[in-house]
Backbone as a printed PyTorch tensor [residue, N CA C, xyz], in Angstrom:
tensor([[[ 30.5270,   1.2480, -27.4800],
         [ 29.1150,   1.2200, -27.2170],
         [ 28.6910,  -0.2270, -26.9530]],

        [[ 27.8290,  -0.3920, -25.9370],
         [ 27.3970,  -1.7320, -25.5540],
         [ 26.2570,  -2.2020, -26.4450]],

        [[ 26.2810,  -3.5020, -26.6950],
         [ 25.2030,  -4.0860, -27.4940],
         [ 23.9620,  -4.2680, -26.6100]],

        [[ 22.8500,  -4.5590, -27.2450],
         [ 21.6090,  -4.7720, -26.5080],
         [ 21.7320,  -5.9590, -25.5590]],

        [[ 22.4380,  -7.0080, -26.0030],
         [ 22.6030,  -8.1870, -25.1660],
         [ 23.4180,  -7.8660, -23.9140]],

        [[ 24.4760,  -7.0340, -24.0570],
         [ 25.2900,  -6.6520, -22.9010],
         [ 24.4790,  -5.8090, -21.9220]],

        [[ 23.6830,  -4.8920, -22.4410],
         [ 22.8390,  -4.0650, -21.5760],
         [ 21.8130,  -4.9220, -20.8380]],

        [[ 21.2260,  -5.8870, -21.5580],
         [ 20.2550,  -6.7820, -20.9420],
         [ 20.9220,  -7.6300, -19.8640]],

        [[ 22.1190,  -8.1370, -20.1490],
         [ 22.8430,  -8.9610, -19.1740],
         [ 23.1340,  -8.1620, -17.9110]],

        [[ 23.5960,  -6.9190, -18.0510],
         [ 23.8760,  -6.0760, -16.8860],
         [ 22.6070,  -5.8140, -16.0770]],

        [[ 21.5100,  -5.5560, -16.7690],
         [ 20.2460,  -5.3030, -16.0740],
         [ 19.7740,  -6.5440, -15.3140]],

        [[ 19.8960,  -7.7220, -15.9410],
         [ 19.4950,  -8.9600, -15.2740],
         [ 20.4170,  -9.2840, -14.1020]],

        [[ 21.7220,  -9.0410, -14.2530],
         [ 22.6610,  -9.2480, -13.1490],
         [ 22.2840,  -8.3730, -11.9610]],

        [[ 21.9580,  -7.1240, -12.2370],
         [ 21.5780,  -6.2030, -11.1700],
         [ 20.2530,  -6.6370, -10.5400]],

        [[ 19.3000,  -7.0490, -11.3560],
         [ 17.9880,  -7.4560, -10.8580],
         [ 18.0830,  -8.6900,  -9.9640]],

        [[ 18.8290,  -9.7230, -10.4150],
         [ 18.9290, -10.9590,  -9.6560],
         [ 20.0260, -10.9210,  -8.5980]],

        [[ 20.9020,  -9.9250,  -8.6410],
         [ 21.9550,  -9.8100,  -7.6470],
         [ 23.0760, -10.8150,  -7.8230]],

        [[ 23.1930, -11.3960,  -8.9880],
         [ 24.2530, -12.3680,  -9.2720],
         [ 24.4580, -12.4280, -10.7810]],

        [[ 25.5290, -13.0900, -11.1820],
         [ 25.8330, -13.2080, -12.6050],
         [ 24.8940, -14.2260, -13.2410]],

        [[ 24.2130, -13.8190, -14.2910],
         [ 23.2790, -14.7230, -14.9730],
         [ 23.9210, -15.4320, -16.1470]],

        [[ 25.1710, -15.1290, -16.4210],
         [ 25.8440, -15.7560, -17.5550],
         [ 25.6120, -14.9680, -18.8300]],

        [[ 25.9450, -15.5950, -19.9420],
         [ 25.7860, -14.9170, -21.2290],
         [ 24.3160, -14.8180, -21.6080]],

        [[ 23.9840, -13.7020, -22.2030],
         [ 22.6310, -13.4910, -22.7080],
         [ 22.7350, -13.3300, -24.2060]],

        [[ 21.9860, -14.1360, -24.9110],
         [ 21.9900, -14.0490, -26.3680],
         [ 20.5750, -13.7860, -26.8350]],

        [[ 20.4640, -13.2270, -27.9800],
         [ 19.1470, -12.9370, -28.5350],
         [ 18.3750, -14.2110, -28.7770]],

        [[ 17.1400, -14.2290, -28.3790],
         [ 16.2630, -15.3640, -28.6260],
         [ 15.1300, -14.8600, -29.4940]],

        [[ 15.1180, -15.2770, -30.6990],
         [ 14.1160, -14.8010, -31.6380],
         [ 13.0570, -15.8780, -31.8150]],

        [[ 11.8350, -15.4970, -31.6300],
         [ 10.7210, -16.4400, -31.6780],
         [  9.9170, -16.2100, -32.9570]],

        [[  9.5890, -17.2950, -33.6010],
         [  8.7400, -17.2200, -34.7890],
         [  7.2920, -17.1040, -34.3180]],

        [[  6.6000, -15.9870, -34.6230],
         [  5.2210, -15.8200, -34.1630],
         [  4.2930, -16.9340, -34.6380]],

        [[  4.5810, -17.5370, -35.7720],
         [  3.7300, -18.6120, -36.2950],
         [  3.8280, -19.8620, -35.4290]],

        [[  5.0270, -20.1610, -34.9110],
         [  5.2010, -21.3130, -34.0230],
         [  6.1160, -20.8780, -32.8820]],

        [[  5.5450, -20.3700, -31.7820],
         [  6.3330, -19.7750, -30.7030],
         [  7.2780, -20.7250, -29.9900]],

        [[  7.1860, -22.0240, -30.2220],
         [  8.1160, -22.9480, -29.5710],
         [  9.4120, -23.0990, -30.3530]],

        [[  9.4540, -22.6020, -31.5680],
         [ 10.6530, -22.7310, -32.3990],
         [ 11.6340, -21.6020, -32.1040]],

        [[ 12.8760, -21.9790, -31.8160],
         [ 13.9430, -21.0050, -31.6100],
         [ 14.6660, -20.7990, -32.9280]],

        [[ 14.8580, -19.5540, -33.2750],
         [ 15.5520, -19.2240, -34.5210],
         [ 16.7970, -18.4190, -34.1450]],

        [[ 18.0070, -18.9210, -34.4390],
         [ 19.2240, -18.2110, -34.0300],
         [ 19.4230, -16.8750, -34.7390]],

        [[ 18.9790, -16.7700, -35.9320],
         [ 19.1190, -15.5080, -36.6620],
         [ 17.7950, -14.7570, -36.5770]],

        [[ 17.8240, -13.4890, -36.8790],
         [ 16.6210, -12.6780, -36.7510],
         [ 16.1120, -12.2300, -38.1080]],

        [[ 15.3020, -13.0340, -38.7600],
         [ 14.6870, -12.5650, -39.9950],
         [ 13.7280, -11.4140, -39.6880]],

        [[ 13.3480, -10.7090, -40.6790],
         [ 12.5310,  -9.5080, -40.5110],
         [ 11.1930,  -9.7990, -39.8400]],

        [[ 10.5600, -10.9220, -40.1480],
         [  9.2220, -11.1830, -39.6260],
         [  9.2100, -11.8900, -38.2670]],

        [[ 10.3510, -11.9800, -37.5870],
         [ 10.4180, -12.6110, -36.2770],
         [ 10.4940, -11.5350, -35.1910]],

        [[ 10.0760, -11.8900, -33.9910],
         [ 10.1150, -10.9360, -32.8800],
         [ 11.0020, -11.4680, -31.7680]],

        [[ 11.5110, -10.5490, -30.9560],
         [ 12.3440, -10.8950, -29.8140],
         [ 11.4590, -10.8610, -28.5730]],

        [[ 11.5400, -11.8810, -27.7320],
         [ 10.6450, -11.9700, -26.5930],
         [ 11.4380, -12.2540, -25.3310]],

        [[ 11.1420, -11.4960, -24.2670],
         [ 11.7350, -11.7290, -22.9520],
         [ 10.5840, -11.7590, -21.9520]],

        [[ 10.5490, -12.7820, -21.1220],
         [  9.5080, -12.8850, -20.1030],
         [ 10.1800, -12.9830, -18.7480]],

        [[  9.8150, -12.0880, -17.8310],
         [ 10.3340, -12.1230, -16.4640],
         [  9.1320, -12.2500, -15.5380]],

        [[  9.1260, -13.2740, -14.7040],
         [  8.0360, -13.4950, -13.7590],
         [  8.4750, -13.0460, -12.3760]],

        [[  7.6430, -12.2980, -11.7060],
         [  7.9390, -11.8580, -10.3440],
         [  6.7680, -12.2190,  -9.4420]],

        [[  7.0340, -12.2760,  -8.1390],
         [  5.9850, -12.5550,  -7.1740],
         [  5.1960, -11.2760,  -6.9190]],

        [[  3.9010, -11.4300,  -6.7410],
         [  3.0450, -10.2890,  -6.4540],
         [  3.2940,  -9.8170,  -5.0250]],

        [[  3.2990,  -8.4920,  -4.8210],
         [  3.5140,  -7.9150,  -3.4960],
         [  2.3020,  -8.1800,  -2.6080]],

        [[  2.5430,  -8.7130,  -1.4180],
         [  1.4800,  -8.9330,  -0.4440],
         [  1.6480,  -7.8820,   0.6450]],

        [[  0.6580,  -7.0130,   0.8240],
         [  0.7890,  -5.9490,   1.8240],
         [  0.9420,  -6.5200,   3.2320]],

        [[  1.7840,  -5.8810,   4.0300],
         [  1.9910,  -6.2950,   5.4120],
         [  0.8610,  -5.7530,   6.2800]],

        [[  0.8090,  -6.2300,   7.5290],
         [ -0.2080,  -5.7290,   8.4620],
         [ -0.0550,  -4.2240,   8.6580]],

        [[  1.1840,  -3.7540,   8.7890],
         [  1.4180,  -2.3200,   9.0030],
         [  0.9100,  -1.4910,   7.8220]],

        [[  1.1120,  -1.9860,   6.6040],
         [  0.6280,  -1.2640,   5.4210],
         [ -0.8960,  -1.2350,   5.3770]],

        [[ -1.5320,  -2.3640,   5.7240],
         [ -2.9950,  -2.4050,   5.7350],
         [ -3.5540,  -1.5120,   6.8410]],

        [[ -2.8810,  -1.5050,   8.0040],
         [ -3.3230,  -0.6420,   9.1090],
         [ -3.2200,   0.8180,   8.7130]],

        [[ -2.1280,   1.1780,   8.0270],
         [ -1.9630,   2.5590,   7.5740],
         [ -3.0910,   2.9450,   6.6230]],

        [[ -3.4920,   2.0210,   5.7440],
         [ -4.6210,   2.2830,   4.8430],
         [ -5.8990,   2.5340,   5.6330]],

        [[ -6.1020,   1.7610,   6.7250],
         [ -7.2940,   1.9690,   7.5530],
         [ -7.2660,   3.3260,   8.2460]],

        [[ -6.0960,   3.7150,   8.7620],
         [ -5.9760,   5.0270,   9.4060],
         [ -6.2190,   6.1330,   8.3800]],

        [[ -5.6810,   5.9660,   7.1780],
         [ -5.9180,   6.9540,   6.1110],
         [ -7.4010,   7.0340,   5.7570]],

        [[ -8.0860,   5.8870,   5.7430],
         [ -9.5240,   5.8820,   5.4570],
         [-10.2930,   6.5880,   6.5690]],

        [[ -9.8970,   6.3470,   7.8320],
         [-10.5250,   7.0490,   8.9550],
         [-10.3170,   8.5490,   8.8140]],

        [[ -9.1080,   8.9420,   8.4470],
         [ -8.8040,  10.3590,   8.2460],
         [ -9.7090,  10.9520,   7.1590]],

        [[ -9.8880,  10.2330,   6.0550],
         [-10.7720,  10.7040,   4.9750],
         [-12.2220,  10.7980,   5.4390]],

        [[-12.6690,   9.7910,   6.2170],
         [-14.0400,   9.8210,   6.7340],
         [-14.2540,  11.0260,   7.6460]],

        [[-13.2530,  11.3390,   8.4690],
         [-13.3650,  12.4940,   9.3660],
         [-13.3830,  13.7990,   8.5860]],

        [[-12.5970,  13.8690,   7.5280],
         [-12.5770,  15.0840,   6.7020],
         [-13.9260,  15.3150,   6.0120]],

        [[-14.6710,  14.2370,   5.7410],
         [-16.0130,  14.3890,   5.1740],
         [-16.9690,  15.0010,   6.1930]],

        [[-16.7380,  14.7190,   7.4800],
         [-17.5680,  15.2960,   8.5390],
         [-17.2380,  16.7730,   8.7010]],

        [[-15.9420,  17.0650,   8.8120],
         [-15.4680,  18.4470,   8.9540],
         [-14.0590,  18.4940,   8.3770]],

        [[-13.7850,  19.4740,   7.5470],
         [-12.4900,  19.5690,   6.8550],
         [-11.3150,  19.6950,   7.8180]],

        [[-11.5600,  20.1620,   9.0480],
         [-10.4740,  20.3540,  10.0120],
         [-10.1660,  19.1120,  10.8420]],

        [[-11.0090,  18.0890,  10.7630],
         [-10.7900,  16.8820,  11.5610],
         [ -9.7430,  15.9920,  10.9080]],

        [[ -8.8710,  15.4230,  11.7490],
         [ -7.8050,  14.5420,  11.2680],
         [ -7.6540,  13.3550,  12.2020]],

        [[ -7.1630,  12.2580,  11.6430],
         [ -6.7930,  11.0870,  12.4340],
         [ -5.3190,  10.8250,  12.1870]],

        [[ -4.6170,  10.4820,  13.2600],
         [ -3.1800,  10.2530,  13.1460],
         [ -2.8110,   9.0410,  13.9990]],

        [[ -1.9810,   8.1690,  13.4400],
         [ -1.4870,   7.0210,  14.1940],
         [ -0.3130,   7.4770,  15.0460]],

        [[ -0.3950,   7.1750,  16.3350],
         [  0.7000,   7.4720,  17.2580],
         [  1.3220,   6.1420,  17.6520]],

        [[  2.4410,   5.8260,  17.0840],
         [  3.0540,   4.5380,  17.3610],
         [  2.2800,   3.4120,  16.7010]],

        [[  2.3980,   2.2220,  17.2750],
         [  1.7880,   1.0470,  16.6560],
         [  0.3510,   0.8040,  17.0820]],

        [[ -0.0750,   1.3550,  18.2330],
         [ -1.3890,   0.9830,  18.7540],
         [ -2.2790,   2.1480,  19.1580]],

        [[ -1.8300,   3.3580,  19.0180],
         [ -2.6230,   4.5110,  19.4340],
         [ -3.0820,   5.3220,  18.2410]],

        [[ -4.3070,   5.8220,  18.3410],
         [ -4.8720,   6.6960,  17.3210],
         [ -5.3010,   7.9870,  18.0070]],

        [[ -5.0130,   9.1030,  17.3790],
         [ -5.4300,  10.4080,  17.9020],
         [ -6.3030,  11.0890,  16.8590]],

        [[ -7.4290,  11.6110,  17.3240],
         [ -8.3130,  12.4050,  16.4740],
         [ -8.2260,  13.8340,  16.9730]],

        [[ -7.9560,  14.7510,  16.0630],
         [ -7.8030,  16.1460,  16.4770],
         [ -8.4420,  17.0850,  15.4660]],

        [[ -8.7090,  18.2930,  15.9500],
         [ -9.2920,  19.3520,  15.1290],
         [ -8.1740,  20.3280,  14.7990]],

        [[ -7.7490,  20.3120,  13.5520],
         [ -6.6310,  21.1420,  13.1270],
         [ -6.9880,  22.6290,  13.1280]],

        [[ -8.2640,  22.9420,  12.9190],
         [ -8.7030,  24.3340,  12.8630],
         [ -8.4820,  25.0730,  14.1650]],

        [[ -8.7790,  24.4070,  15.2880],
         [ -8.5890,  25.0540,  16.5910],
         [ -7.3760,  24.4920,  17.3320]],

        [[ -6.7150,  23.5230,  16.7380],
         [ -5.5080,  22.9510,  17.3370],
         [ -5.7940,  22.1490,  18.5920]],

        [[ -6.9390,  21.4800,  18.6460],
         [ -7.3160,  20.7370,  19.8440],
         [ -7.4240,  19.2450,  19.5450]],

        [[ -6.9810,  18.4440,  20.5230],
         [ -7.1350,  16.9930,  20.4340],
         [ -8.5380,  16.6520,  20.9190]],

        [[ -9.2500,  15.8570,  20.1420],
         [-10.6090,  15.4660,  20.5210],
         [-10.5720,  14.1950,  21.3620]],

        [[ -9.8760,  13.1770,  20.8700],
         [ -9.7790,  11.9460,  21.6480],
         [ -8.5740,  11.1230,  21.2160]],

        [[ -8.1490,  10.2710,  22.1260],
         [ -7.1260,   9.2590,  21.8740],
         [ -7.7560,   7.9160,  22.1920]],

        [[ -7.3720,   6.8900,  21.4690],
         [ -7.7760,   5.5510,  21.8790],
         [ -6.6780,   4.5640,  21.5420]],

        [[ -6.6140,   3.5350,  22.3760],
         [ -5.5910,   2.5050,  22.2750],
         [ -6.2310,   1.2750,  21.6620]],

        [[ -5.6460,   0.7580,  20.5960],
         [ -6.2410,  -0.3570,  19.8540],
         [ -6.2820,  -1.6640,  20.6370]],

        [[ -5.3730,  -1.8450,  21.5850],
         [ -5.2910,  -3.1290,  22.2800],
         [ -6.2530,  -3.2360,  23.4520]],

        [[ -6.8010,  -2.1100,  23.9020],
         [ -7.7520,  -2.1450,  25.0080],
         [ -9.1650,  -2.2000,  24.4530]],

        [[-10.1300,  -2.1950,  25.3470],
         [-11.5340,  -2.2240,  24.9310],
         [-11.8090,  -1.0440,  24.0080]],

        [[-12.3210,  -1.3370,  22.8360],
         [-12.5150,  -0.3010,  21.8160],
         [-13.5470,   0.7410,  22.2220]],

        [[-14.3640,   0.4360,  23.2270],
         [-15.3840,   1.4040,  23.6500],
         [-14.8240,   2.4560,  24.5980]],

        [[-13.6060,   2.2870,  25.0630],
         [-13.0190,   3.2410,  26.0000],
         [-12.1740,   4.2620,  25.2560]],

        [[-12.5960,   5.5050,  25.3280],
         [-11.8800,   6.6050,  24.6900],
         [-11.4360,   7.5810,  25.7610]],

        [[-10.3230,   8.2010,  25.5370],
         [ -9.8910,   9.2910,  26.4010],
         [-10.2910,  10.5840,  25.7010]],

        [[-11.4180,  11.1490,  26.1280],
         [-11.9170,  12.3800,  25.5190],
         [-11.2870,  13.5820,  26.1980]],

        [[-10.9250,  14.5540,  25.4060],
         [-10.3550,  15.7880,  25.9160],
         [-11.4190,  16.8800,  25.8440]],

        [[-11.1020,  18.0540,  26.3800],
         [-12.0260,  19.1870,  26.2670],
         [-12.2280,  19.4990,  24.8030]],

        [[-13.4320,  19.3510,  24.3470],
         [-13.7230,  19.6790,  22.9610],
         [-15.1410,  20.2220,  22.8760]],

        [[-15.3320,  21.0780,  21.9450],
         [-16.6350,  21.7110,  21.7740],
         [-17.1620,  21.3460,  20.3940]],

        [[-17.8860,  20.2380,  20.3510],
         [-18.4730,  19.7630,  19.1020],
         [-19.9690,  19.5680,  19.3160]],

        [[-20.6990,  19.6470,  18.2390],
         [-22.1320,  19.3770,  18.3430],
         [-22.3420,  17.8810,  18.5530]],

        [[-23.4960,  17.5440,  19.0810],
         [-23.8140,  16.1390,  19.3270],
         [-23.8320,  15.3640,  18.0090]],

        [[-24.4030,  15.9450,  16.9690],
         [-24.4520,  15.2440,  15.6790],
         [-23.0510,  15.0230,  15.1170]],

        [[-22.1680,  16.0060,  15.3030],
         [-20.7870,  15.8450,  14.8340],
         [-20.0830,  14.7370,  15.6130]],

        [[-20.2970,  14.6990,  16.9190],
         [-19.6630,  13.6760,  17.7480],
         [-20.1990,  12.2920,  17.3860]],

        [[-21.4820,  12.1850,  17.0850],
         [-22.0580,  10.8970,  16.6770],
         [-21.4240,  10.4300,  15.3700]],

        [[-21.2540,  11.3410,  14.4210],
         [-20.6270,  10.9860,  13.1460],
         [-19.1810,  10.5390,  13.3550]],

        [[-18.4700,  11.2170,  14.2430],
         [-17.0800,  10.8420,  14.5430],
         [-17.0450,   9.4370,  15.1380]],

        [[-17.9210,   9.1530,  16.0890],
         [-17.9480,   7.8360,  16.7250],
         [-18.3480,   6.7530,  15.7210]],

        [[-19.2360,   7.0700,  14.7860],
         [-19.5830,   6.1070,  13.7310],
         [-18.3610,   5.7850,  12.8700]],

        [[-17.5960,   6.8060,  12.4950],
         [-16.3880,   6.5950,  11.6880],
         [-15.3680,   5.7620,  12.4570]],

        [[-15.2190,   6.0430,  13.7550],
         [-14.2850,   5.2850,  14.5900],
         [-14.7700,   3.8420,  14.7290]],

        [[-16.0710,   3.6560,  14.8660],
         [-16.6330,   2.3120,  14.9830],
         [-16.3330,   1.4750,  13.7390]],

        [[-16.5030,   2.0650,  12.5680],
         [-16.1790,   1.3650,  11.3140],
         [-14.6920,   1.0210,  11.2820]],

        [[-13.8380,   1.9700,  11.6940],
         [-12.3890,   1.7380,  11.7330],
         [-12.0660,   0.5480,  12.6350]],

        [[-12.6580,   0.5150,  13.8260],
         [-12.3690,  -0.5500,  14.7850],
         [-12.8390,  -1.9030,  14.2560]],

        [[-14.0090,  -1.9500,  13.6340],
         [-14.5000,  -3.2080,  13.0620],
         [-13.5690,  -3.7110,  11.9650]],

        [[-13.1220,  -2.8180,  11.0980],
         [-12.2030,  -3.2090,  10.0210],
         [-10.8590,  -3.6580,  10.5910]],

        [[-10.3970,  -2.9790,  11.6430],
         [ -9.1270,  -3.3490,  12.2710],
         [ -9.2280,  -4.7310,  12.9160]],

        [[-10.3390,  -5.0150,  13.5780],
         [-10.5350,  -6.3480,  14.1730],
         [-10.5410,  -7.4190,  13.0870]],

        [[-11.2380,  -7.1440,  11.9780],
         [-11.2840,  -8.0940,  10.8630],
         [ -9.8800,  -8.3290,  10.3070]],

        [[ -9.0960,  -7.2570,  10.2080],
         [ -7.7290,  -7.3590,   9.6990],
         [ -6.8570,  -8.1910,  10.6370]],

        [[ -7.0120,  -8.0060,  11.9450],
         [ -6.2080,  -8.7570,  12.9120],
         [ -6.5660, -10.2370,  12.9180]],

        [[ -7.8180, -10.5520,  12.5750],
         [ -8.2470, -11.9530,  12.5460],
         [ -7.6970, -12.7030,  11.3410]],

        [[ -7.3030, -11.9980,  10.3090],
         [ -6.7930, -12.6440,   9.0900],
         [ -5.4230, -13.2280,   9.3140]]])
């Protein structure tokens, strides 16, 4: 059976991808945390601190969050409306209930140009959809400027 130190050493080797050397128990006196005590009296604690870098989301991850937010905004308008990213620069809005594509737009071209397909929506519904798309485009522009 492996000791705690051996298990810790194996875990650290795997985490860092290289041999970290011997790992021995480091017991810290809570009264004076700078003092190292080689033996472990009952009132001492064992402490291990590992520092890692915080994850910074990539542009693709942030864009996916924006597309997901657009999808949620469309679902608030009508439960059958969906937004889907097609590749890196295209967005498609479709009505899942009737299986029809409402519009496609390309992020790199003028944001006011949409390719509208045959769709039968009320004017108020279409205005709400365009408002949601407008918010998406503004957020995407802000993201690209960062």
